[in-house]
C-alpha positions as CSV (number, residue, x, y, z in Angstrom):
1,M,69.1,19.2,-9.5
2,R,69.8,22.6,-7.0
3,N,73.4,21.5,-7.2
4,G,73.7,20.6,-10.9
5,I,72.4,23.8,-11.5
6,L,75.0,25.4,-9.1
7,K,77.5,24.1,-10.7
8,S,76.6,24.8,-13.8
9,L,76.3,28.9,-12.9
10,I,80.1,28.6,-11.2
11,I,81.2,26.8,-14.4
12,L,79.7,29.6,-16.3
13,I,81.3,32.3,-14.4
14,F,84.5,30.9,-15.0
15,I,84.1,30.2,-18.5
16,M,82.9,34.2,-18.7
17,I,85.7,35.1,-16.5
18,G,88.3,33.4,-18.8
19,F,87.0,35.4,-21.9
20,V,87.2,38.5,-20.2
21,S,90.5,38.6,-18.8
22,I,91.7,36.8,-22.2
23,S,89.9,39.7,-24.0
24,Y,90.8,42.1,-21.2
25,G,94.3,41.0,-20.0
26,M,93.4,41.7,-16.5
27,T,96.5,42.4,-13.8
28,P,97.1,39.8,-11.3
29,E,95.8,42.1,-8.7
30,E,92.9,42.2,-10.7
31,E,92.7,38.6,-10.8
32,K,93.2,38.0,-7.4
33,R,89.8,40.5,-6.3
34,L,88.3,38.7,-9.0
35,F,89.1,35.3,-7.5
36,Q,88.0,36.7,-4.2
37,L,84.6,38.1,-5.4
38,L,84.2,34.4,-6.9
39,G,84.9,33.0,-3.6
40,E,82.2,35.0,-1.9
41,I,79.9,34.2,-4.5
42,K,80.7,30.8,-3.9
43,G,79.9,31.4,-0.4
44,E,76.9,33.3,-1.2
45,L,75.5,30.4,-3.6
46,V,76.3,27.6,-0.6
47,Q,74.7,29.9,2.0
48,V,71.5,30.3,-0.5
49,N,71.8,26.4,-1.2
50,R,71.5,25.6,2.4
51,R,68.3,28.5,2.4
52,I,66.9,26.6,-0.5
53,D,67.8,22.8,1.4
54,D,66.1,24.5,4.4
55,L,62.7,25.5,2.4
56,N,62.8,22.2,0.5
57,R,62.8,20.6,3.9
58,R,60.1,23.1,5.2
59,M,58.1,22.0,1.8
60,N,58.4,18.3,3.0
61,D,57.0,19.1,6.3
62,L,54.4,21.1,5.2
63,N,53.4,18.2,2.1
64,R,53.6,15.9,4.5
65,R,51.4,17.8,7.2
66,I,49.2,18.3,3.9
67,N,49.2,14.8,3.2
68,D,48.1,14.0,6.9
69,L,45.2,16.4,6.9
70,N,43.9,15.4,3.4
71,G,44.1,11.6,5.4
72,R,42.4,13.4,8.1
73,I,39.9,14.9,5.6
74,D,39.2,11.7,3.6
75,D,38.8,10.0,7.7
76,L,36.4,12.5,8.2
77,R,34.6,12.2,4.7
78,E,34.5,8.9,5.1
79,D,33.0,8.8,8.8
80,M,30.3,11.5,7.3
81,N,29.3,9.3,4.2
82,A,29.1,6.6,6.8
83,R,27.0,8.9,9.4
84,F,24.7,10.3,6.3
85,E,24.0,5.8,5.2
86,Q,23.1,5.7,8.9
87,V,20.8,8.9,8.7
88,D,19.0,7.5,5.3
89,K,18.4,4.0,6.9
90,R,16.7,5.7,8.9
91,F,14.6,8.0,6.8
92,E,13.9,4.8,4.9
93,Q,12.6,3.1,8.3
94,V,10.7,6.0,9.1
95,D,9.2,6.3,5.6
96,K,7.8,2.5,5.9
97,R,6.5,3.0,9.4
98,F,4.8,6.3,7.6
99,E,3.7,3.2,4.4
100,Q,2.4,1.1,7.3
101,V,0.7,3.7,9.2
102,D,-0.8,4.8,5.6
103,K,-2.3,1.1,4.9
104,R,-3.6,1.2,8.4
105,F,-5.6,4.4,7.6
106,E,-6.6,3.2,4.1
107,E,-7.9,-0.3,5.9
108,T,-9.5,2.0,8.5
109,N,-10.8,3.8,6.2
110,K,-12.7,0.7,4.0
111,R,-13.9,-0.6,7.3
112,I,-15.5,2.7,8.1
113,D,-17.0,3.0,4.5
114,E,-18.3,-0.7,4.7
115,T,-19.5,0.2,8.3
116,N,-21.2,2.8,6.7
117,A,-22.7,1.7,4.3
118,N,-24.0,-1.7,6.2
119,L,-25.5,1.2,8.6
120,R,-27.6,3.1,5.2
121,W,-28.8,-0.8,4.3
122,L,-29.8,-1.1,8.0
123,G,-31.4,2.1,8.6
124,L,-33.4,1.2,4.7
125,V,-34.9,-1.9,6.4
126,M,-35.7,-1.1,9.8
127,G,-37.4,2.2,7.7
128,G,-39.1,-0.4,5.4
129,L,-40.2,-2.6,9.2
130,V,-41.4,0.3,10.4
131,A,-43.4,1.5,7.2
132,A,-44.5,-1.8,7.3
133,V,-45.4,-2.1,10.8
134,I,-47.3,1.2,10.9
135,G,-49.3,0.0,7.1
136,I,-50.1,-3.2,9.2
137,V,-51.4,-1.2,12.2
138,V,-53.3,0.9,10.2
139,W,-54.7,-1.5,8.2
140,D,-55.3,-3.5,11.5
141,R,-57.2,-0.9,12.9
142,R,-59.5,0.3,9.9
143,T,-60.3,-3.6,9.5
144,A,-60.8,-4.0,13.2
145,V,-62.7,-0.3,13.6
146,R,-65.0,-1.7,10.5
147,V,-65.8,-5.3,12.1
148,A,-66.1,-3.4,15.6
149,V,-68.9,-1.1,14.0
150,K,-70.6,-3.9,12.3
151,E,-70.7,-6.4,15.2
152,A,-71.9,-3.0,17.4
153,K,-74.4,-2.3,14.9
154,R,-75.6,-6.3,15.2
155,E,-76.1,-6.4,19.3
156,M,-77.5,-2.9,18.9
157,E,-79.9,-4.2,16.9
158,E,-80.6,-7.3,18.8
159,D,-80.5,-5.5,22.1
160,Y,-82.6,-2.7,21.6
161,E,-84.8,-4.5,18.6
162,L,-83.5,-1.5,16.7
163,G,-84.9,-3.1,13.2
164,L,-88.1,-1.8,13.9
165,L,-86.6,1.7,14.3
166,P,-87.0,2.3,10.0
167,K,-90.6,1.0,10.2
168,I,-91.5,3.2,13.4
169,L,-89.9,5.9,11.6
170,G,-92.0,4.9,8.4
171,V,-95.2,4.8,10.5
172,L,-94.5,8.2,12.1
173,R,-93.8,9.9,8.7
174,E,-97.5,8.3,7.3
175,K,-98.9,9.9,10.3
176,A,-97.7,13.3,10.2
177,K,-99.0,13.8,6.9
178,S,-102.3,13.9,8.7
179,D,-101.0,15.2,12.1
180,R,-99.1,18.8,11.6
181,E,-97.8,18.7,14.9
182,L,-96.1,15.3,14.4
183,A,-94.9,16.7,10.9
184,A,-93.7,19.7,13.1
185,I,-91.8,17.5,15.7
186,L,-90.4,15.2,12.8
187,K,-88.8,18.5,10.6
188,N,-87.4,19.6,14.4
189,F,-85.5,16.6,14.6
190,G,-84.6,16.4,10.9
191,L,-86.5,13.1,10.6
192,L,-89.1,14.4,8.0
């Protein structure tokens, strides 16, 4: 393509020179000088062409390097994606472990709640039993004391003939009606 452009330029220059030489009528020396200049231009164009070829080689080399760099970047990206996937898998595993720990905590909390409920019932039952035992003991004591008092009274009446005591007290009160000294004594003791 560059050679085609270069040839087109040279042809264009020759055509222009031809028109200029026909219209101005050049001398042979001017023509010689013109051809010399054309040769120099051609030499310059060849050098420019070489430089462009050199530049094209450099560009090709640079493109190859860029392609190599892009390949490396793609490899690095793939490696990083693979590592990120591994990290994601690890996070998923950690999340699963946390879920298991959460389940264990929930189970433990349920067990603790059940234990607390059982302890409340047990406390209520034990409190009820203690209250029942205290009630039975109090009832038993009262009943036992009543029975003991009755029995003690009966025994005392039998042993000391206390059944006669109201009769004797009645007799003394009758006698106190006529005897002032006995009446004073009975009053002192609160029997009259």
